[in-house]
C-alpha positions, -999 to 999 in steps of 0.1 A, spaced: 4 251 -35 -13 215 -14 -41 208 -32 -65 181 -12 -75 142 -30 -104 127 -30 -97 93 -11 -122 59 -9 -111 55 23 -132 85 28 -159 58 25 -153 44 48 -151 66 72 -179 81 70 -195 42 70 -176 37 108 -191 74 120 -225 63 111 -222 25 117 -203 28 149 -218 61 167 -189 63 188 -183 22 202 -152 22 191 -125 42 176 -106 37 145 -66 33 136 -58 44 102 -23 26 94 -3 33 66 32 37 55 43 80 64 33 107 32 8 88 17 -15 115 29 -32 99 65 -31 133 82 -46 149 54 -77 121 50 -86 122 85 -83 159 90 -104 166 61 -133 138 71 -134 157 108 -134 197 93 -162 181 69 -183 157 94 -180 171 124 -192 203 147 -153 208 157 -122 188 164 -90 186 181 -58 171 162 -30 164 183 1 154 166 22 135 188 51 139 166 53 174 178 29 176 205 50 196 242 53 170 271 19 194 282 -1 178 261 16 138 263 12 140 298 -24 145 300 -26 107 293 -4 97 322 -36 96 345 -72 94 326 -92 93 362 -106 128 360 -114 132 324 -133 158 327 -99 173 338 -81 161 305 -114 172 283 -112 209 294 -71 207 292 -71 202 257 -103 227 246 -82 252 265 -47 245 251 -60 238 213 -81 269 216 -111 243 206 -150 238 224 -156 200 219 -191 196 221 -213 159 232 -217 137 204 -201 162 173 -170 167 181 -143 145 173 -104 139 186 -72 128 162 -45 112 177 -17 121 149 10 95 143 -4 80 176 29 59 183 48 87 194 23 83 223 19 51 236 -1 60 267 -27 80 242 -28 51 222 -40 29 255 -62 56 270 -82 52 236 -104 21 255 -112 47 283 -118 76 261 -141 51 235 -164 35 268 -162 80 284 -188 87 246 -185 118 250 -168 125 211 -156 101 185 -115 87 189 -96 86 149 -60 81 152 -30 73 126 -3 61 129 25 50 103 57 28 109 41 12 135 63 11 161 42 7 182 46 -27 188 83 -12 200 63 9 216 40 -3 239 57 -33 258 36 -22 285 1 -6 281 -34 -22 272 -35 -19 234 -73 -10 229 -95 -35 217 -127 -10 210 -109 -1 180 -113 -5 141 -87 -6 119 -79 3 82 -51 10 57 -42 38 42 -28 29 8 -12 52 -23 -35 66 -48 -52 39 -67 -51 40 -106 -86 48 -101 -80 80 -74 -48 96 -97 -75 97 -123 -96 116 -102 -64 139 -87 -60 149 -133 -90 157 -130 -106 128 -152 -136 113 -139 -148 86 -164 -119 68 -174 -119 47 -148 -155 33 -149 -151 33 -189 -128 8 -184 -151 -15 -165 -175 -13 -187 -147 -28 -215 -137 -53 -190 -172 -66 -176 -182 -69 -213 -148 -85 -222 -142 -62 -250 -112 -48 -263 -104 -13 -267 -90 -10 -299 -74 21 -310 -85 36 -277 -53 10 -258 -23 29 -269 -35 53 -253 -51 42 -222 -11 20 -213 7 59 -219 -20 74 -188 -16 42 -170 20 49 -176 20 78 -163 4 60 -133 34 36 -124 61 64 -132 41 100 -107 27 65 -84 2 70 -58 21 95 -30 0 128 -26 32 148 -32 46 132 -59 10 138 -80 9 175 -61 47 179 -81 38 168 -112 4 183 -115 28 210 -100 53 215 -129 50 188 -152 84 179 -149 95 143 -138 128 157 -123 106 173 -103 86 145 -91 117 125 -89 127 148 -59 89 146 -44 98 108 -43 133 108 -35 129 131 -2 98 103 7 117 73 3 146 92 24 123 99 53 115 60 51 154 55 46 158 78 83 129 58 102 145 23 94 179 38 103 163 54 136 145 17 137 178 -3 136 212 21 136 233 -13 117 221 0 89 204 -38 74 169 -26 77 174 2 49 196 -22 28 168 -44 26 145 -17 14 167 -6 -11 173 -37 -28 137 -43 -30 141 -38 -69 173 -56 -77 160 -88 -61 130 -83 -83 147 -79 -114 169 -114 -108 154 -144 -118 150 -163 -91 112 -167 -74 120 -151 -39 134 -124 -20 170 -135 -3 174 -116 27 213 -133 34 220 -132 1 219 -89 10 227 -91 44 256 -116 46 252 -146 81 228 -132 104 208 -144 130 172 -163 118 155 -143 145 172 -112 143 165 -113 108 126 -124 112 127 -100 136 137 -68 106 108 -84 85 85 -83 105 99 -48 108 95 -39 70 64 -57 62 49 -30 96 62 -1 82 41 -2 54 64 12 29 70 -31 12 40 -59 4 53 -99 8 39 -117 -12 38 -151 1 45 -189 -15 15 -210 -10 29 -239 -8 -7 -266 -20 -24 -241 -31 -60 -238 -25 -90 -213 -11 -74 -213 25 -38 -204 8 -32 -182 46 -34 -218 62 -3 -236 36 18 -203 29 58 -209 34 71 -183 57 106 -184 46 91 -178 9 84 -147 0 78 -113 -25 85 -81 -19 77 -56 -35 68 -17 -30 36 -6 -14 42 21 -49 57 14 -79 62 52 -87 89 48 -49 98 20 -70 104 37 -101 127 58 -81 142 34 -57 155 18 -93 174 45 -104 186 50 -69 221 49 -82 218 86 -97 215 116 -78 187 114 -99 167 98 -121 170 123 -159 136 134 -175 150 112 -206 147 81 -180 113 91 -173 102 100 -214 116 66 -221 102 44 -198 64 66 -204 62 62 -242 77 22 -237 106 30 -252 131 18 -227 153 -14 -230 157 -26 -199 130 -55 -193 108 -42 -174 89 -65 -164 99 -61 -124 77 -31 -129 47 -42 -140 50 -76 -113 55 -51 -89 21 -26 -101 3 -55 -102 7 -65 -71 1 -25 -53 -31 -27 -73 -44 -58 -60 -31 -54 -25 -54 -22 -27 -86 -38 -35 -82 -56 -6 -62 -91 -24 -40 -113 2 -8 -117 -23 6 -153 -37 25 -174 -55 32 -208 -65 62 -222 -80 71 -256 -84 104 -278 -109 99 -280 -142 137 -296 -145 168 -290 -127 175 -261 -131 134 -242 -144 106 -237 -125 74 -223 -133 60 -196 -122 25 -187 -113 28 -146 -104 -5 -145 -83 -28 -163 -70 -65 -148 -61 -86 -172 -45 -123 -163 -51 -147 -187 -34 -144 -220 -39 -113 -212 -64 -87 -202 -72 -74 -179 -103 -42 -177 -115 -25 -146 -133 6 -147 -147 21 -117 -159 38 -107 -187 55 -76 -194 51 -69 -231 37 -96 -257 31 -127 -254 38 -162 -275 26 -185 -247 14 -193 -213 30 -225 -200 30 -218 -166 -7 -212 -165 -14 -240 -187 12 -262 -165 -12 -251 -131 -42 -251 -141 -39 -287 -156 -20 -299 -124 -46 -284 -100 -82 -286 -125 -100 -297 -95 -100 -261 -82 -89 -233 -104 -121 -212 -115 -110 -186 -142 -72 -179 -154 -57 -146 -166 -28 -134 -183 -23 -102 -176 -2 -80 -203 5 -44 -224 -16 -59 -251 -63 -52 -254 -82 -78 -245 -80 -108 -257 -95 -141 -252 -70 -175 -258 -87 -208 -257 -100 -208 -216 -71 -174 -207 -89 -140 -207 -61 -116 -217 -65 -88 -197 -41 -52 -204 -26 -40 -169 -48 -15 -165 -80 -40 -156 -63 -59 -134 -85 -41 -104 -114 -55 -120 -103 -86 -111 
C-alpha cells in the first residue's frame, strides 16, 4: 500500500492559495520521486471542490495539442473537462500540470491562464530539462517557485508515527542541555533516517517490510531512474558518471569535487553545461567555496571550486555501495549500530548538507593553507544577519577543532556563533557549541 506522508510544503501551498488567490501559479520543483505529484494531488483533493491533474508524462497528443492555440479558452476548458470527466468550478477548482517540462507550450500558457483568472494552477517539474525544451517560448513571470526536498528528519519521524521527538529535541537545543542517557537512542533513530533517507518510496518500503534489503531495492530503482534521465540528457554517459562519483569524491581528503579527474579531458563550456544539468536535476546539492567569507557569500563564491552532495543521504549510502548488486542487510545493520569501520565522515557531511539546504540555507565552505601540504577547512558557513556562523563536522568524538579556532581568529570581526557538529551529546567548549548531528536543523 502506498501511504501519503505529511509534508511541510503543504502549508506553503495553503499560504499561496490564500494570499495569491489566483494571481500567480505555483511551480514545485524537485528531483523525481521526491513526492511532488502525491503532495499536489492531496492538496487539490482537500482544498478545492474539483481538480484536473494532467500528467504530461503520459498525456495524449490530443491533450497536449490543446495548448497550441489559446485564443479560445472556453474551448480549452470544455475539452479538458470532457477528456478528464471533471466539472471545473470558477475560483473553486485547480488544474495541475504534472511534469510540465514535457509540454513546454502548457508552461507558456500559464501566463494567459493566470490572467484569465477562472482557476488556480499548480505545476510540478523535475529534471528541469525545461530550459532545453523552452528555447522559443516565453516563460511565465506569473509564477511562484518552491522546491520540494526529500523528507526532512521531522517529516521522517512523522512517517514513523512519532510526532514528539523533534519538538522535544528543539527544547533541549534551546536550553543547550545534554540529553544524557537518551542521546544514544536518538542517535540510533537518526542513523535510521540517514540509511533509509527521505524518498517516500524508500520510507514506504521500510514501513511495509522492515527489511533493509527491500529499502535498498527501492533506492536502487530511484537511482536507476536518475541514471536513465542523465543518459537521455547526455548520451555520452558523462553526466551519470559525475553523479555516480559523488561518494568517492567526498571520501577523498581533497576539499573539492574534481570533474576533470573523473571525466578526463573535457571542453570547459561542455563541463559547465554538464554541471548545470546536474544541479538543475535537483538530485544533488552544490556547496561553493567562499573566497572572502562575509555576509554576502554568494558575491564571493568561486564557481570553479565546489563540493557536490546527494540531495538524499539514503540514496547517497546506496550509491556508495553501488558496486554491489544489493547493499547487504549486514552493512545496514552495522551502519545503524555505528559498527562499520569505514570512515563515515563523508556520510555525516552529506546529511548535514541535506539538512541545511532543506532548511533554506545556501551551502558554502572555506579553506585556506595551513602549510605547504595541508589546509584548514570550515565545512559549512551560515550567514545570519550581519554575522557568519562557521561549522566544523566530525564523524565521531572530537579532540580539537583547530580549523574552527583559526577561522574565528582570522575573521573575528564577522564571526557570530561557532558550532562543531558531531555524534556525541550537547556540550560547550569555551566559545564553541558542540551539537549532536540531529540538532542541525535548528541552527
